[in-house]
N, C-alpha and C positions, 0 to 999 in steps of 0.2 A: 504493500500500500504506500509506503514511503517513496519507493522508486517511482510508482505511478504518479504520485502527487508532484514529485520533483520534475518529472518529464512534462507533465501538464503545465506547470508554472513556467518552465523554461521555454517550452514551445510557444506559449502565449506571448511571453516576453519578446522572443526573437522574431516571431512571424509578424510583429507589428513594426519592426524596425526597417530602415531604408538601406543602410550600408553596414551590416554586421561583419565582424572578422573573428577568426579563431587564432588563439595563441597557445602553443604547447609549452609546458614547463617541465622541469627535471623530474617531478614526481610521476610523470607518465610511465617511467621505467619501473618504479616500485609497485605501481598499480597494475602493471602488465597491460596497459591500455593503449600502446602505440598503434596497434592495428585498428583498434576501435576508433581512435582519433582520426586516422586516415579515412576510415569508412564514413565517418561523419562528414569530413571535408568533401569526399566524393559525392555524397548525397545532397549536400546543401549548396555547394558551389561558392562558399565564402572563401576569401583569401586565407592562406595558411602561413603563419609565422611561428617562430620558436624563440623562447628566451635563450640567452647565451649558454646556460648550462644544459639546455635541451638539444643543442646542435648535435646532429647525428642520430637522434631518436626517430626522426621521420625522414623519408626519402626526399632529397633535394631535387629529384627529378619529377616530383609531383607537379602536375600542370598548374596548380594554384599556389605553389610555394613562392613566397615573396621575400624570404630571408630571415635574418635575426632581428628581433625587436629588443632593443637595449636603449630606449630613450634617445637622448641626443647623440649616442654613438652607435646607432642602429645601422644595419645594411642600408645602402642608398634607397630612398623612397619608401622604406618599410615603416618607419616611425610616422611618416606623414599619413599613411593609410590607416594605421592602427589608431593613432591619436585623434584623427578626424572622424572615426567611426561613431555611429550612434549606439552601438552595442558591441561588446567584446566578451567572448567566452574564453577564459583562461583555464586550461586543463593542467592541474598539478603545478601551479606556480610557487616560487619562493620569492617573496619581496623582502629585500634587505638593502642596506645602503649601497652596496656594489651593484646589484641587479637593477636598482632604481636610480643609479647615477646620482647619488647624493639626494635621493628622494625628490628628483626633479621630473619624474614622469608626468606627462599631461593627460592623466587618466582621472575619471570620476567614478566613485563607487556606485552611484546609482545606475551607471551604464553597464556594469560588469556582472557577469555570472562567473563565480569562482568555484571550480570543480576540484575538490581535493580527493585523495584516494577513498575516503569514506564519508564525504559530506559535500553538499551542494548549497551555495549561498547565492541568492538572486537579488542583485541590486542592494537597496537598503531594506529589502523586504524579508521574505521568509528564508529560513535555513532548514535544510532537510538532512538529518543524520542517518547513519546506518544505510547509506546508499553507496554502493561500490561504483567507482568511476567507470570501469569497463562496461558494466551493465547500463549505466546511465547514458553513456555516449552511444552505445548500440541502439538503445531504445529511442533516444532523441533523433537519431539519423532517420528514423521512419516517420517522424512527425514534423520535420521542418520543410517549409516551402523553399524551393530552389531560388537562390538570389545571388547573382554574380555582379551586382552593382559595384561593390567595393573593389573586386578584382578587375573589373573593366576599367575603373578609374586608375588603378595601379598600372595596367597595361598601357593606358594613354600617356601617363607622365613618365614612364620608365625610360631612362637613357643609360646604356651600358657604361660601365666605368672605363675611364681612360687608361692608357698604358703608361707605366713609369718611364722617365727619360732613360735612354740607353747609357750604359757605363762606357766611358772611354777605355781603351786597352790599358790594363795595369792600373786603372784608377781605383781608389779605395771602394770596397764593396759597400753597397747600400742595402738596407734590410728589405726594401720592397723588391729589389732585384733578386735577392736570395730566395724570397718566398715565391717568386715566379717559377723558379727552378724546383722548389719543393712541391709546388702544385703538380708539376709534371710527373712526380714520383708516385702519386696516389692512384690506387686501384682497389678493387674489391678484396685484394689480398694484403692490404695495409691497414693500419690504424694510427691515428694521430693523437698524441698526448701533448698538452701544452701546460706550461707552468704559469704561475701568476706573473704579471708584468706585461710588457709590450707584446709578447708572444700571444697573449689572450686575443688581441685585436688582429694581429697578422693571421692567426690560425682561424679566426671567425670568418675571414674573407676567403678562405680556401673553399673551393667548390668540391664537395665530397662526391666521388663516384658511388653508385649504388653498391652497398655492402661494405664500404669503407668505414671502419670504426672511428670513434671520436670521444675523447674524455677531457673534461674541462671542469675544474673545481673552483667555484665562485663563492661558496657559502662562507668560508673563513679567509679566503685570499691567502692561503698558507704557502709561502715560498718554500721551495724544496719538495713540495708534495709530488711533483711529477717524476722525480727520480725513483722513488719507491713505487709509484703507480706504473711506471714503465717496467720495473722488475715484476710486479704482480700480474700485469696484463699479459706480458710475454709468456709468463709461466702458465697462466690460465687459458690463453688462446694461442697455442703454438702455431696454428695454421696461418696467422697474420703476422706480418713483419711490422713492428712498432717503429714509427717515426716520431721521435720526441724532440720538442723545441723548448730549450731550457736556457734561462739567463744565467750569467756567471754568478750573481749573488745567490740565486736559488740553488745552483749546483753546489756551492760551498756548504750549504746546510746539510746535505745528505749524500755527498759524493761517495761515501763508503759502500753504498748499495751496488755500485759497479762491480765490486768484488763478488757479490752473490750472483750477479748477472753472468759473470765469466765462469763461475763454478757450475752454474746451471746450463752452460753452453748456449746462451741466448744469442739471437742474431739481430737485435734491434739496431737502429741507426739513431744516434743522438747528435743533434745539432746544438752545440754550446754557443749561444749568442753572447759574445764577449764585448760589452760596451763599457767595462770598467767601473760598474757601480750599480746602485739600486735606482734605476731610471724611473720606475713608476713612483717611488717615494720622492724623488727629486721633482717630479711633476706635481706632486701634492704639496710638499714643503721642502724646499731645497736647503742644503747645508752640507758642511764638510763630512758629516756622519754618513752621507750617502755614497761616498767614495770608498771603495774597498781595496784591500791588498790584492794585487794581480797575482794569479798563480800561473805556473806553466801547466796548463790543464792537460795538454796532450802528454806531457812528461809524467804527470800524476797518474793518468790512466795506464800509461806504459809501465809505471812502477807497480801499480796494482796487478797488472797482467803478469808481470814477472816471469814471462816465458811459459806460463801454464794456461792452456786453453787457446782459443782463437780470438785475436783482437787486432784491430787495425785503426790507426789514428792519423789525422791530417789536420794541419793548421792552414787556413785560407785567408787571403787578404784582398783578392780581386775576383771578378766574375769568372775568369778563365780557370783559376785555381779551384773555384767552387765546382764548376761543371766537370772538371777532371776528377775531383774527389767523389762527386755523386756517381759518375760513371764507374769508378772503381768500386764504390760501396755496393752498387746494384749489379755489378758484373762479377769481376774476379773475387771480390770479397763478400759475396752474398751469403756465405755460410759463416761469417764472422760477426762479432759485435763491432760495430763501426762507430767511431767517435770523431766528429768533425767540428773543430773549433773555428767559428766564424768571427773574424775580427772586424768590428764596425765602430764608427764614431760614437762617442758618449752621448751626443745629442741627436742621434739618428732615431727618431721615434715616429710612430704613426700619429696622424692628426687626432685620432680617437683617444689615444692616451693623453694627449694634451688637454682635450676636452674633459675627459673623466677627471684628470688631476685637478683642473681648475674648479670643477663643480664640487669634488670632495673637499678641497681646501676650503671652499666657502661654507659648506654645510658643517664641517668639523669645527669651524671657528665661531659658530653662533650658539646661543643657548638652545637647549632641547625644546622641541615643539611637538606635542602629542598629535597634532593634526597630521603629521607625516608618517604615522605608524600604521596606516590602514593596510589590510592584507594579511 
């Protein structure tokens, strides 16, 4: 009866709207509702976005997929469609300071249906408990009228992203060029793991082929998380080759996990993005404490290797060296743990990192306001 009542209320709410949208959150995974969410999207025709921690949970080849919704640092044109909608269904969201870009999302509670793994809340109105997300999404898909208005608007305004400027021969490598080459490595046989920092945004821009895994930890913003996550993922899913993108500051937190990777004969490819400090922290509040002691990272991994197991390292400074290293890692060294240190300028960041940093700096420096705690 609770499921029936929740579906009745949600269908009545959504069928009266003009340009509704769907946004998937990270709790889709624990609710085992990813397929049900896609089924709902197929049935209703609404545009389909994901929160940053939900990237990879739904196919990016879906005809109505519009990208990552992350407020002011969203995929191009995605935020405009979500925030201009007159209704949004969030399935399994987590709203915190990072996912809300310093609580600056232009969303209104009265327009939102929040679907959690066992509860549905509709606008400022009723809340329905003991309702499983998967059951709710499947039942709702049979009750919604098809409405492609918001997706049609997205299709009208969408302009493909431009290409980064080409690097001159032997010029210092830029991060946006490096990720162009990482994009070409992705397939259904790979998985991407990204640590906290600028790699968050660079990896969000990657277009995931069908079947390509993706892991992204936003809840605590824990630097160093990805080194252990790379170890665990490669051990649990040995049929996929992990491609990990890790900052130098993050790597210093948990570098010893490389030892277990070698002992377990893992074949991951780790890109160590060395920009000489905590760049994401500098974007929020700069100071000398954001500069860290530089390590000889390839030398450290070679020392951990110590001639036991299969390991290959490379240090790259320009695009040519990077392409050669990738060719070696995916060719002759495909049965090795590969560690590629990418040397970049300390101020080489994405525009999204600068935006997030300025917004977090603002929200962190003002008194608490309970108005921003919704969700």
